[in-house]
C-alpha positions as CSV (number, residue, x, y, z in Angstrom):
1,M,37.0,-32.9,-8.4
2,S,39.7,-35.7,-8.1
3,Q,39.0,-37.9,-5.1
4,V,40.6,-41.0,-3.8
5,E,38.6,-43.6,-1.8
6,I,40.1,-44.7,1.5
7,R,38.9,-48.2,2.2
8,L,39.1,-50.2,5.4
9,P,42.0,-52.6,4.7
10,K,42.4,-56.2,5.6
11,M,44.1,-56.3,9.0
12,G,44.8,-60.0,9.4
13,E,43.3,-63.4,8.8
14,S,39.7,-63.7,10.1
15,V,39.4,-60.0,10.7
16,T,36.3,-58.9,8.8
17,E,35.3,-55.6,10.5
18,A,36.6,-52.8,12.7
19,T,35.1,-50.1,14.9
20,I,36.0,-46.5,14.2
21,T,37.4,-45.2,17.4
22,N,38.8,-41.8,16.5
23,W,39.1,-39.6,13.5
24,L,42.5,-37.9,13.5
25,K,41.5,-35.6,10.7
26,G,38.1,-33.9,10.0
27,V,36.4,-32.8,6.8
28,G,38.3,-29.9,5.3
29,D,41.6,-30.8,7.0
30,T,44.7,-31.2,4.9
31,I,46.6,-34.5,5.2
32,E,49.9,-35.8,3.8
33,M,50.6,-39.2,2.4
34,D,51.2,-41.8,5.1
35,E,49.9,-39.4,7.8
36,P,47.5,-41.1,10.2
37,L,43.9,-40.5,9.3
38,V,41.8,-42.6,11.6
39,E,42.1,-45.0,14.6
40,V,40.2,-48.3,14.3
41,A,39.8,-51.2,16.6
42,T,39.2,-54.9,15.9
43,D,38.5,-57.6,18.4
44,K,42.3,-58.2,18.3
45,V,44.2,-54.9,18.3
46,D,43.9,-51.1,17.8
47,N,45.5,-49.6,14.6
48,E,46.1,-46.2,13.0
49,L,45.3,-46.1,9.3
50,P,47.4,-43.7,7.2
51,S,46.2,-41.8,4.2
52,E,47.2,-43.2,0.9
53,V,47.6,-39.8,-0.8
54,S,48.2,-36.2,0.1
55,G,45.2,-33.8,-0.1
56,T,42.1,-32.6,1.8
57,V,39.6,-34.8,3.7
58,A,36.5,-34.4,1.5
59,K,34.0,-36.7,3.2
60,I,33.8,-39.1,6.1
61,F,31.4,-42.0,5.9
62,F,31.5,-43.6,9.4
63,E,31.1,-41.9,12.7
64,V,33.0,-42.8,15.8
65,D,31.9,-46.1,17.3
66,E,30.3,-47.3,14.0
67,V,31.5,-50.6,12.6
68,A,32.9,-50.8,9.1
69,Q,33.5,-54.0,7.1
70,V,36.8,-54.7,5.4
71,G,36.7,-53.1,2.0
72,D,34.1,-50.4,2.9
73,V,34.9,-46.8,1.8
74,I,35.4,-44.9,5.1
75,A,36.5,-41.6,3.7
76,L,37.3,-39.6,0.5
77,I,40.5,-37.6,0.0
78,S,40.4,-34.8,-2.5
79,T,43.8,-34.4,-4.2
80,N,43.0,-30.9,-5.6
81,G,41.7,-29.3,-2.3
82,E,38.0,-29.3,-3.1
83,V,35.6,-30.5,-0.4
84,A,32.1,-31.9,-0.9
85,D,29.0,-30.3,0.8
86,T,29.4,-31.2,4.5
87,E,25.6,-31.1,4.9
88,E,25.1,-34.1,2.7
89,K,23.8,-37.1,4.5
90,K,26.4,-39.8,5.0
91,E,26.2,-42.6,2.4
92,V,25.3,-46.0,3.7
93,T,26.5,-49.4,2.7
94,V,24.6,-51.6,0.3
95,A,23.8,-54.0,3.1
96,A,22.3,-51.2,5.3
97,E,20.2,-49.9,2.5
98,K,18.4,-53.3,2.3
99,V,17.1,-53.3,5.8
100,D,14.4,-51.1,7.3
101,N,14.7,-48.1,9.6
102,S,14.1,-50.2,12.7
103,V,17.4,-52.0,12.1
104,N,19.3,-48.7,11.7
105,E,17.8,-47.6,15.0
106,A,19.0,-50.8,16.6
107,I,22.6,-50.0,15.5
108,A,22.4,-46.7,17.4
109,T,21.3,-48.6,20.6
110,V,23.6,-51.6,20.8
111,S,23.1,-52.0,24.5
112,G,20.0,-53.1,26.5
113,S,19.3,-56.4,24.7
114,D,17.7,-59.1,26.8
115,L,19.3,-61.8,24.7
116,D,22.1,-63.6,26.4
117,K,25.6,-62.9,24.9
118,N,26.3,-66.6,24.8
119,G,23.9,-69.0,23.1
120,P,23.1,-72.5,24.2
121,T,26.0,-73.8,22.1
122,G,28.4,-71.3,23.7
123,K,28.6,-69.1,20.6
124,F,29.2,-65.5,21.4
125,Y,26.9,-62.7,20.1
126,S,28.0,-59.0,20.1
127,P,25.8,-56.3,21.6
128,L,25.1,-55.0,18.1
129,V,23.9,-58.4,16.8
130,R,21.8,-58.9,19.9
131,S,20.2,-55.5,19.7
132,I,19.3,-55.9,16.0
133,S,17.9,-59.4,16.7
134,E,15.8,-58.1,19.5
135,K,14.5,-55.2,17.4
136,E,13.6,-57.6,14.5
137,G,12.1,-60.3,16.8
138,I,14.8,-62.8,16.0
139,S,14.9,-65.5,18.7
140,M,18.0,-67.1,20.1
141,N,17.1,-70.3,18.3
142,E,17.1,-68.4,15.0
143,L,20.4,-66.7,15.9
144,E,21.9,-70.1,16.6
145,S,20.9,-71.3,13.1
146,I,22.7,-68.4,11.3
147,A,26.1,-69.4,9.8
148,G,28.5,-66.8,11.1
149,T,31.4,-65.5,8.9
150,G,33.2,-63.8,11.7
151,L,36.1,-64.9,14.0
152,N,35.4,-68.4,15.4
153,G,32.1,-68.5,13.5
154,R,30.7,-65.4,15.1
155,V,27.6,-63.8,13.6
156,T,28.5,-60.4,12.3
157,K,26.4,-57.3,11.4
158,K,26.5,-58.3,7.7
159,D,25.3,-61.9,8.6
160,I,22.3,-60.6,10.4
161,F,21.5,-58.1,7.6
162,D,21.7,-60.9,5.1
163,Y,19.5,-63.1,7.2
164,I,16.9,-60.3,7.4
165,E,17.1,-59.7,3.7
166,N,16.6,-63.3,2.9
167,G,13.4,-63.8,4.9
168,G,14.2,-63.6,8.6
169,S,11.7,-61.3,10.2
170,K,9.6,-60.6,13.3
171,N,7.1,-63.1,12.0
172,A,9.5,-66.0,11.9
173,P,8.0,-68.9,13.9
174,A,10.0,-70.3,16.8
175,P,11.2,-73.9,16.2
176,Q,8.8,-76.4,17.7
177,A,9.8,-79.2,19.9
178,A,9.6,-82.6,18.3
179,A,6.5,-84.7,19.3
180,P,7.2,-87.8,21.3
181,T,7.1,-91.1,19.4
182,A,5.4,-94.3,20.4
183,Q,8.8,-96.0,20.6
184,S,10.1,-93.6,23.2
185,S,8.7,-93.2,26.7
186,A,11.3,-90.6,27.8
187,P,9.9,-87.2,28.7
188,V,10.3,-84.5,26.1
189,P,12.6,-81.8,27.5
190,Q,11.0,-78.4,27.8
191,A,12.5,-75.1,26.7
192,A,14.4,-73.4,29.4
193,A,12.7,-70.4,30.9
194,K,14.1,-67.0,29.6
195,P,16.4,-65.6,32.2
196,A,15.3,-62.5,34.0
197,P,16.9,-59.2,32.7
198,K,20.2,-58.5,34.3
199,T,20.3,-55.6,36.8
200,S,23.0,-54.1,38.8
201,S,23.0,-55.4,42.4
202,A,26.3,-53.8,43.5
203,P,25.5,-51.4,46.4
204,L,27.0,-47.9,46.0
205,M,28.3,-46.1,49.1
206,E,29.1,-42.5,49.5
207,G,32.4,-41.7,47.9
208,D,32.4,-44.8,45.6
209,E,33.8,-44.1,42.1
210,I,32.2,-45.8,39.0
211,I,34.8,-46.6,36.3
212,E,33.5,-47.6,32.9
213,M,35.5,-50.5,31.3
214,D,37.3,-49.5,28.2
215,R,36.7,-51.5,25.0
216,M,39.7,-53.8,25.5
217,R,38.8,-54.6,29.1
218,K,35.3,-55.6,28.0
219,M,36.7,-57.9,25.4
220,I,39.2,-59.4,27.9
221,A,36.4,-60.0,30.4
222,E,34.2,-61.7,27.8
223,H,37.1,-63.8,26.6
224,M,38.0,-64.9,30.1
225,V,34.4,-65.8,31.0
226,R,34.0,-67.7,27.7
227,S,37.2,-69.7,28.3
228,K,36.0,-70.8,31.8
229,Q,32.6,-71.8,30.4
230,T,34.2,-73.7,27.5
231,S,37.1,-75.5,29.1
232,P,37.2,-77.4,32.4
233,H,40.5,-76.1,33.7
234,V,43.0,-78.3,35.6
235,T,46.4,-77.0,36.7
236,S,49.6,-79.0,37.4
237,Y,52.7,-77.5,39.1
238,V,56.4,-78.3,38.9
239,E,59.3,-76.6,40.6
240,A,62.4,-76.2,38.4
241,D,66.0,-75.5,39.4
242,V,67.2,-72.8,37.1
243,T,70.6,-72.0,38.7
244,N,72.5,-72.7,35.5
245,I,70.2,-70.4,33.5
246,W,70.5,-67.7,36.2
247,N,74.3,-67.8,36.2
248,W,74.6,-68.1,32.3
249,R,72.4,-65.1,31.8
250,N,74.4,-63.0,34.3
251,K,77.5,-63.9,32.3
252,I,76.2,-62.9,28.8
253,K,73.7,-60.1,29.4
254,G,76.3,-57.3,29.5
255,E,77.8,-58.4,26.2
256,F,74.3,-58.8,24.6
257,K,73.3,-55.3,25.8
258,A,76.5,-53.7,24.4
259,K,76.1,-55.5,21.0
260,E,72.3,-55.3,20.5
261,G,71.4,-52.3,22.6
262,E,68.6,-54.2,24.4
263,N,68.2,-56.5,27.3
264,F,68.4,-60.3,27.2
265,T,65.5,-61.6,29.4
266,F,64.7,-65.0,30.6
267,T,61.6,-65.2,28.4
268,P,63.3,-66.6,25.2
269,I,64.9,-69.4,27.3
270,F,61.5,-70.3,28.7
271,I,59.9,-70.3,25.2
272,E,62.7,-72.4,23.8
273,A,62.1,-75.1,26.5
274,I,58.3,-75.0,25.9
275,A,58.8,-75.3,22.1
276,K,61.0,-78.4,22.6
277,A,58.5,-80.0,25.0
278,I,55.6,-79.3,22.5
279,K,57.6,-81.2,19.8
280,D,57.8,-84.1,22.3
281,F,54.1,-83.9,23.1
282,P,52.3,-82.6,20.0
283,M,48.8,-83.3,21.5
284,I,49.3,-80.2,23.6
285,N,49.5,-78.2,20.4
286,I,45.8,-78.7,19.5
287,T,42.4,-77.0,19.3
288,V,38.9,-78.4,19.7
289,D,36.2,-78.0,17.0
290,G,33.0,-79.6,18.3
291,D,33.8,-83.3,18.4
292,R,37.0,-82.9,16.4
293,I,40.6,-82.4,17.6
294,I,42.8,-80.3,15.3
295,K,46.5,-80.9,15.7
296,K,48.4,-77.9,14.7
297,K,51.5,-78.2,12.4
298,D,53.2,-75.0,13.5
299,I,54.3,-74.2,17.0
300,N,53.2,-70.6,17.5
301,I,53.8,-69.5,21.1
302,G,52.0,-66.4,22.5
303,M,53.5,-64.4,25.3
304,A,51.4,-62.2,27.5
305,A,52.6,-58.5,27.4
306,A,51.4,-55.4,29.1
307,L,50.0,-52.4,27.2
308,P,50.4,-48.8,28.3
309,S,46.7,-48.9,29.4
310,G,47.5,-51.7,31.9
311,N,45.6,-54.3,29.8
312,L,47.3,-57.4,28.6
313,I,47.7,-58.6,25.0
314,V,49.3,-61.8,23.6
315,P,51.6,-61.2,20.7
316,V,52.7,-64.5,19.0
317,I,56.1,-65.9,18.0
318,K,55.4,-67.8,14.9
319,Q,57.2,-71.2,14.4
320,A,59.1,-70.7,17.6
321,D,60.6,-74.2,17.3
322,R,62.5,-73.1,14.2
323,M,64.3,-70.2,16.0
324,N,67.6,-70.4,17.9
325,L,68.0,-68.6,21.2
326,Y,69.3,-65.4,19.6
327,G,66.4,-65.3,17.2
328,L,63.9,-65.8,20.0
329,A,65.5,-63.1,22.1
330,K,65.3,-60.6,19.2
331,K,61.6,-61.5,18.5
332,V,60.6,-61.4,22.1
333,N,62.1,-57.9,22.5
334,E,60.5,-56.7,19.2
335,L,57.0,-57.8,20.2
336,A,57.3,-56.5,23.7
337,N,58.5,-53.1,22.5
338,N,55.7,-52.9,19.9
339,A,53.2,-53.8,22.6
340,R,54.4,-51.0,24.9
341,D,54.4,-48.5,21.9
342,N,50.9,-49.6,20.7
343,K,52.5,-50.7,17.4
344,L,51.3,-54.3,17.3
345,T,49.5,-55.3,14.1
346,A,46.6,-57.7,13.8
347,D,48.9,-60.4,12.4
348,D,51.2,-60.1,15.4
349,I,48.5,-61.4,17.8
350,Q,46.9,-64.1,15.7
351,G,47.6,-67.8,15.1
352,G,48.9,-68.7,18.5
353,T,48.8,-72.4,19.5
354,Y,50.1,-72.2,23.0
355,T,50.6,-69.3,25.5
356,V,53.0,-68.5,28.2
357,T,52.5,-65.8,30.9
358,N,55.3,-64.6,33.2
359,V,53.6,-63.9,36.5
360,G,57.0,-63.7,38.1
361,T,57.2,-60.2,36.7
362,F,54.8,-59.2,39.4
363,G,56.7,-61.1,42.2
364,N,54.2,-64.0,42.1
365,V,55.7,-67.4,42.8
366,M,52.9,-69.2,40.8
367,G,49.5,-68.7,39.3
368,T,46.4,-70.4,37.8
369,P,46.2,-68.9,34.3
370,I,43.1,-69.0,32.2
371,I,43.4,-70.8,28.8
372,N,43.6,-68.5,25.8
373,Q,40.8,-69.9,23.6
374,P,40.8,-71.8,21.2
375,Q,44.0,-73.2,22.6
376,V,43.9,-76.0,25.2
377,A,46.8,-75.1,27.5
378,I,48.8,-72.2,29.0
379,M,51.8,-72.0,31.3
380,A,52.5,-69.4,34.0
381,I,56.1,-68.8,34.9
382,G,56.7,-67.9,38.5
383,A,59.3,-65.6,40.1
384,I,62.9,-67.0,40.3
385,R,63.8,-67.3,44.0
386,K,67.0,-68.0,45.8
387,V,66.2,-70.9,48.2
388,P,68.0,-73.6,50.2
389,A,67.8,-77.0,48.5
390,V,69.1,-80.5,48.9
391,I,71.9,-81.1,46.4
392,E,72.8,-84.7,45.5
393,T,76.4,-85.7,44.8
394,P,78.3,-89.0,44.5
395,D,79.8,-88.2,47.9
396,G,76.5,-87.6,49.5
397,D,73.8,-85.0,49.9
398,F,74.2,-81.4,51.2
399,I,72.3,-78.2,51.6
400,G,73.1,-75.5,49.1
401,I,71.6,-72.2,47.7
402,R,69.8,-72.6,44.4
403,Y,67.7,-70.5,42.1
404,K,64.3,-72.1,41.7
405,M,60.9,-71.3,40.1
406,F,57.4,-72.8,39.8
407,L,55.8,-73.7,36.5
408,S,52.0,-73.7,36.5
409,H,50.4,-75.5,33.6
410,A,46.6,-75.1,33.1
411,Y,45.0,-77.3,30.5
412,D,41.6,-78.2,29.0
413,H,40.6,-81.5,30.7
414,R,38.2,-82.3,27.9
415,V,41.1,-83.3,25.7
416,V,44.2,-83.1,27.9
417,D,44.3,-85.6,30.8
418,G,46.4,-85.3,33.9
419,A,49.1,-87.7,32.6
420,L,49.7,-85.6,29.5
421,G,49.3,-82.2,31.2
422,G,51.6,-83.2,34.1
423,T,54.2,-84.9,32.0
424,F,54.4,-82.0,29.7
425,V,55.2,-79.4,32.4
426,K,57.7,-81.8,33.9
427,R,59.4,-82.0,30.5
428,V,59.7,-78.3,30.3
429,A,61.3,-78.2,33.7
430,D,63.7,-80.9,32.6
431,Y,64.8,-78.9,29.6
432,L,65.3,-75.8,31.8
433,E,67.4,-77.7,34.4
434,A,69.5,-79.3,31.6
435,F,70.4,-75.9,30.1
436,D,74.0,-75.9,28.8
437,V,76.1,-73.2,30.5
438,N,78.4,-73.2,27.5
439,T,75.6,-72.1,25.1
440,K,76.8,-69.4,22.6
441,L,74.5,-66.7,21.2
């Protein structure tokens, strides 16, 4: 029987595993080359994986909600129509074979762990890793000592399996506190008491509806909480007069629509101004790694976009400072359309160094956005409003009607102080107000 192995492909830098969310074909089903076979989800984005050949699905190795590593064989496609015995037990990976049955039981019960999802150092641990750790008697101190190979140093399922295989066990002694020395009279800090198990305290009333969070909403919630725990947020506000931009866009949008078949929005103009300001203030374009500051070479600007589910995702415009306004407009529309159609790839949403979110889309005049870790700043763009304003002229001041908007700049006060954060957002406003009405696309 001629069979082709379908392996989980690499889906972007730092993506090492994915969760099987839905098999689009079952064992015995025929499939054409490039026809979708399975839906998978990473901690970045959902993807459909196509078949590499035409044939019949002979075997499936992972069930829905199981996690596969990049390179794992997830299915076999028979090119001559023969199908293996469907009663055969599913093969397991080499890593899983090397751990005992209690670990495999832990995989099936990934919820219910008493271990905190964030360790003392702020490192995040997935429900699966916490469940395996609890089953094997691995303490939080031991977890903290494991070098993670996942995104941002996360401990993955493979890491915990390797740790167990190499000697980590239920009998591993907990680290002991160092004894006080004669030279030190300071009290020895005691280990913090284990927090009580979390229980639901929300009262339920008759008629209340319980809605389970979907996978992406859970990830967004964890990401937002972790950001607030990691970065002390400060927000600075500036109002910008964008009358020139408003009038210029009204002048060119019809021609652009007729030529390109798509709308010209304000977003590329905002991104162009932010990219210019980042070049002026490169210490906004940084990340923090412990006690080190990493200054990024490329200016990769993420823009928050809505998914059909209502969740938000942040596709990234790579090297935005190297694009002209036309190129930015095309890229913005491409990423926004792909987000709406669930066609974003893992690479589309990775590598961002700064993020912008347009809260004006919802009619909001300003906002206090949460930093998209591991970045150190994010800007919210408010709604453009027609307001009375004082206009200064050589002949005196007068009141006129202008188009204005608020820029809200939230930044990590560990590494960005008020002078830099405030000056940066003012520079963005300056670039917007100085927009050339004679600009050609």
